[in-house]
DSSP file (Angstrom, degrees, kcal/mol; ACC not computed):
  #  RESIDUE AA STRUCTURE BP1 BP2  ACC     N-H-->O    O-->H-N    N-H-->O    O-->H-N    TCO  KAPPA ALPHA  PHI   PSI    X-CA   Y-CA   Z-CA
    1    1 A R              0   0    0      0, 0.0     0, 0.0     0, 0.0     0, 0.0   0.000 360.0 360.0 360.0 -31.9   14.5  136.9   33.7
    2    2 A A        +     0   0    0      2,-0.1     2,-0.4     0, 0.0     0, 0.0   0.638 360.0  93.1 -81.7 -13.6   17.5  137.5   35.9
    3    3 A L  S    S-     0   0    0      4,-0.1     3,-0.1     1,-0.1     6,-0.1  -0.673  81.3-119.5 -85.5 130.5   16.3  135.3   38.8
    4    4 A R    >   -     0   0    0     -2,-0.4     3,-2.8     1,-0.1    -2,-0.1  -0.329  44.3 -85.3 -61.9 145.4   17.5  131.7   38.8
    5    5 A P  T 3  S+     0   0    0      0, 0.0    -1,-0.1     0, 0.0     3,-0.1  -0.319 121.6  18.1 -53.0 131.2   14.7  129.1   38.6
    6    6 A G  T 3  S+     0   0    0      1,-0.2    -2,-0.1    -3,-0.1    -3,-0.0   0.432  98.4 143.2  83.2  -0.1   13.5  128.5   42.2
    7    7 A G    <   -     0   0    0     -3,-2.8     2,-0.3     1,-0.0    -1,-0.2  -0.197  36.1-149.0 -70.8 164.4   15.2  131.8   43.3
    8    8 A R        -     0   0    0     53,-0.1     2,-0.5    -3,-0.1    53,-0.2  -0.888  10.1-128.8-131.0 159.6   13.7  134.1   45.9
    9    9 A L  E     -A   60   0A   0     51,-2.4    51,-3.0    -2,-0.3     2,-0.4  -0.960  22.0-163.3-111.3 126.1   13.7  137.8   46.5
   10   10 A A  E     -A   59   0A   0     -2,-0.5     2,-0.5    49,-0.2    49,-0.2  -0.929   3.5-169.3-111.4 133.8   14.7  139.0   50.0
   11   11 A I  E     -A   58   0A   0     47,-2.6    47,-2.7    -2,-0.4     2,-0.5  -0.988   4.7-177.4-123.6 127.2   13.9  142.5   51.3
   12   12 A V  E     +A   57   0A   0     -2,-0.5     2,-0.3    45,-0.2    45,-0.2  -0.994  17.8 154.1-121.8 125.1   15.4  143.9   54.5
   13   13 A D  E     -A   56   0A   0     43,-1.7    43,-2.7    -2,-0.5     2,-0.1  -0.979  45.1 -95.6-147.1 157.9   14.3  147.4   55.5
   14   14 A F  E     -A   55   0A   0     -2,-0.3    15,-0.3    41,-0.3    41,-0.3  -0.450  49.0 -99.3 -70.8 145.4   14.0  149.4   58.7
   15   15 A H        -     0   0    0     39,-2.4     2,-2.0    -2,-0.1    15,-0.1  -0.396  39.7-110.5 -59.9 142.7   10.6  149.5   60.4
   16   16 A K  S    S+     0   0    0     13,-0.1    -1,-0.1    -3,-0.1    14,-0.1  -0.526  86.7  84.4 -82.9  77.5    8.8  152.7   59.5
   17   17 A K  S    S-     0   0    0     -2,-2.0     2,-0.1    13,-0.0    -2,-0.0  -0.955  93.6 -69.0-162.2 162.6    9.0  154.4   62.9
   18   18 A P        +     0   0    0      0, 0.0     4,-0.1     0, 0.0    -2,-0.0  -0.419  58.9 175.1 -62.4 131.3   11.5  156.4   64.8
   19   19 A L        -     0   0    0      4,-0.2    35,-0.0    -2,-0.1    -5,-0.0  -0.906  45.4-110.2-134.0 160.9   14.4  154.3   65.8
   20   20 A P  S    S+     0   0    0      0, 0.0     2,-0.3     0, 0.0    34,-0.0   0.598 102.2  20.2 -70.6  -7.9   17.8  154.9   67.5
   21   21 A L  S    S+     0   0    0      2,-0.1    -2,-0.1    33,-0.0     0, 0.0  -0.949  94.1  49.7-150.1 169.6   19.6  154.3   64.2
   22   22 A G  S    S-     0   0    0     -2,-0.3    -3,-0.1    -4,-0.1     0, 0.0  -0.287  90.6 -34.4  90.8-179.9   18.9  154.2   60.5
   23   23 A P  S    S-     0   0    0      0, 0.0    -4,-0.2     0, 0.0    -2,-0.1  -0.204  74.3 -85.4 -72.1 165.8   17.2  156.7   58.2
   24   24 A P    >   -     0   0    0      0, 0.0     3,-2.3     0, 0.0     4,-0.2  -0.316  45.2-103.4 -67.5 157.5   14.3  158.9   59.3
   25   25 A P  G >  S+     0   0    0      0, 0.0     3,-1.8     0, 0.0   -11,-0.0   0.810 118.3  63.6 -53.8 -34.2   10.8  157.4   59.0
   26   26 A E  G 3  S+     0   0    0      1,-0.3   -10,-0.0     3,-0.0     0, 0.0   0.631 101.5  52.7 -69.7 -10.1    9.9  159.3   55.9
   27   27 A H  G <  S+     0   0    0     -3,-2.3    -1,-0.3     2,-0.0     2,-0.3   0.308  99.9  80.8-101.8   6.8   12.7  157.5   54.0
   28   28 A K  S <  S-     0   0    0     -3,-1.8     2,-0.5    -4,-0.2   -13,-0.1  -0.725  70.9-133.3-111.1 159.9   11.5  154.0   55.0
   29   29 A M        -     0   0    0    -15,-0.3   -13,-0.1    -2,-0.3     2,-0.1  -0.951  25.4-120.7-112.0 133.4    8.7  151.8   53.6
   30   30 A A     >  -     0   0    0     -2,-0.5     4,-2.0   -15,-0.1     3,-0.4  -0.395  23.3-118.1 -67.0 147.5    6.3  150.1   55.9
   31   31 A R  H  > S+     0   0    0      1,-0.2     4,-2.5     2,-0.2     5,-0.2   0.908 115.4  53.3 -50.9 -47.4    6.2  146.3   55.7
   32   32 A E  H  > S+     0   0    0      1,-0.2     4,-2.3     2,-0.2    -1,-0.2   0.847 106.6  52.3 -61.1 -35.6    2.6  146.4   54.6
   33   33 A E  H  > S+     0   0    0     -3,-0.4     4,-2.4     2,-0.2    -1,-0.2   0.904 109.6  48.5 -68.0 -41.7    3.4  148.7   51.7
   34   34 A V  H  X S+     0   0    0     -4,-2.0     4,-2.3     2,-0.2     5,-0.2   0.937 113.0  47.8 -62.4 -47.5    6.2  146.5   50.5
   35   35 A V  H  X S+     0   0    0     -4,-2.5     4,-2.4     1,-0.2    -2,-0.2   0.918 113.0  48.6 -61.0 -44.5    4.0  143.4   50.6
   36   36 A A  H  X S+     0   0    0     -4,-2.3     4,-2.1     2,-0.2    -1,-0.2   0.914 112.1  47.8 -64.1 -44.2    1.1  145.2   48.8
   37   37 A E  H  X S+     0   0    0     -4,-2.4     4,-1.1     1,-0.2    -1,-0.2   0.906 114.7  44.9 -66.6 -41.2    3.4  146.6   46.0
   38   38 A L  H  <>S+     0   0    0     -4,-2.3     5,-2.5    -5,-0.2     4,-0.2   0.882 111.4  53.4 -70.7 -36.1    5.0  143.2   45.3
   39   39 A A  H ><5S+     0   0    0     -4,-2.4     3,-1.5    -5,-0.2    -2,-0.2   0.894 105.2  55.1 -62.8 -38.9    1.7  141.4   45.5
   40   40 A E  H 3<5S+     0   0    0     -4,-2.1    -1,-0.2     1,-0.3    -2,-0.2   0.831 106.9  51.0 -62.2 -31.5    0.4  143.9   42.9
   41   41 A A  T 3<5S-     0   0    0     -4,-1.1    -1,-0.3    -3,-0.2    -2,-0.2   0.421 127.4-101.1 -86.2   0.8    3.3  142.9   40.7
   42   42 A G  T < 5S+     0   0    0     -3,-1.5    22,-0.3     1,-0.3    -3,-0.2   0.425  76.5 137.2  98.1  -1.0    2.4  139.2   41.1
   43   43 A W      < -     0   0    0     -5,-2.5     2,-0.4    -6,-0.1    -1,-0.3  -0.473  43.5-140.4 -78.2 152.4    5.0  138.2   43.8
   44   44 A H  E     -B   61   0A   0     17,-2.4    17,-2.6    -2,-0.1     2,-0.5  -0.951  14.5-121.6-119.2 132.0    4.0  136.0   46.7
   45   45 A L  E     +B   60   0A   0     -2,-0.4    15,-0.3    15,-0.2     3,-0.1  -0.590  34.4 173.2 -70.1 117.3    5.1  136.5   50.3
   46   46 A A  E     -     0   0A   0     13,-3.1     2,-0.3    -2,-0.5    14,-0.2   0.647  57.7 -24.4-102.2 -20.2    6.8  133.1   51.2
   47   47 A G  E     -B   59   0A   0     12,-1.5    12,-3.0     2,-0.0    -1,-0.3  -0.971  50.5-160.3-179.0 166.2    8.2  133.9   54.6
   48   48 A E  E     -B   58   0A   0     -2,-0.3     2,-0.4    10,-0.2    10,-0.2  -0.978   9.1-145.4-157.2 163.8    9.4  136.6   57.0
   49   49 A S  E     -B   57   0A   0      8,-1.8     8,-1.2    -2,-0.3     3,-0.2  -0.983  14.4-165.1-136.6 145.3   11.5  136.9   60.1
   50   50 A D        +     0   0    0     -2,-0.4    -1,-0.0     6,-0.1     6,-0.0   0.009  61.6 112.8-112.0  25.2   11.4  139.1   63.2
   51   51 A L        +     0   0    0      6,-0.1    -1,-0.1     2,-0.0     5,-0.1   0.834  59.8  75.4 -66.2 -34.8   15.0  138.2   64.1
   52   52 A L  S    S-     0   0    0      3,-0.2     5,-0.1    -3,-0.2    -3,-0.0  -0.619  74.2-144.7 -84.2 138.1   16.3  141.7   63.5
   53   53 A P  S    S+     0   0    0      0, 0.0    -1,-0.1     0, 0.0     3,-0.0   0.814  94.6  21.7 -74.3 -29.7   15.5  144.3   66.2
   54   54 A Y  S    S+     0   0    0    -35,-0.0   -39,-2.4   -40,-0.0     2,-0.3   0.490 119.1  56.3-116.5  -6.6   15.1  147.3   63.9
   55   55 A Q  E     -A   14   0A   0    -41,-0.3     2,-0.3   -39,-0.0   -41,-0.3  -0.824  65.7-134.7-124.7 162.1   14.4  145.8   60.5
   56   56 A Y  E     -A   13   0A   0    -43,-2.7   -43,-1.7    -2,-0.3     2,-0.5  -0.871  14.5-150.9-109.9 152.5   11.9  143.4   58.9
   57   57 A L  E     -AB  12  49A   0     -8,-1.2    -8,-1.8    -2,-0.3     2,-0.4  -0.990  14.7-175.9-125.7 121.4   13.0  140.6   56.5
   58   58 A L  E     -AB  11  48A   0    -47,-2.7   -47,-2.6    -2,-0.5     2,-0.5  -0.947  10.5-158.4-120.3 138.5   10.6  139.5   53.8
   59   59 A I  E     -AB  10  47A   0    -12,-3.0   -13,-3.1    -2,-0.4   -12,-1.5  -0.972  15.0-172.2-117.8 127.9   11.1  136.6   51.4
   60   60 A F  E     -AB   9  45A   0    -51,-3.0   -51,-2.4    -2,-0.5   -15,-0.2  -0.896  17.7-143.9-121.5 148.9    9.1  136.5   48.1
   61   61 A T  E     - B   0  44A   0    -17,-2.6   -17,-2.4    -2,-0.3   -53,-0.1  -0.851  35.4-107.1-103.8 147.8    8.6  134.0   45.3
   62   62 A P        -     0   0    0      0, 0.0     3,-0.1     0, 0.0    -1,-0.1  -0.171  43.6 -79.6 -72.3 165.7    8.3  135.4   41.8
   63   63 A P        -     0   0    0      0, 0.0   -20,-0.1     0, 0.0     3,-0.1  -0.242  61.4 -88.0 -58.2 152.9    5.1  135.5   39.8
   64   64 A A        -     0   0    0    -22,-0.3     2,-0.1     1,-0.1   -21,-0.0  -0.311  51.3 -95.2 -62.2 146.6    4.1  132.2   38.1
   65   65 A E        -     0   0    0     -3,-0.1     2,-0.4     1,-0.1    -1,-0.1  -0.410  40.1-139.1 -62.7 135.6    5.6  131.6   34.7
   66   66 A R              0   0    0      1,-0.1    -1,-0.1    -2,-0.1     0, 0.0  -0.820 360.0 360.0-100.5 138.8    3.2  132.7   32.0
   67   67 A K              0   0    0     -2,-0.4    -1,-0.1     0, 0.0    -2,-0.0   0.413 360.0 360.0-105.4 360.0    2.7  130.5   28.9
């Protein structure tokens, strides 16, 4: 309800592995886990970027409107 029509959800998180910065791996979520949990809730992966060296960026579209 809070998302504007046509809006998207962006998630940026550290890769779940030891890195020179950021939280320890046990405090991170793997990309695949994020995608699976949002897919279970009806969200669709619309895009992603590997531009960031230590993080992943995922863009999701919301579940289809139900009538």
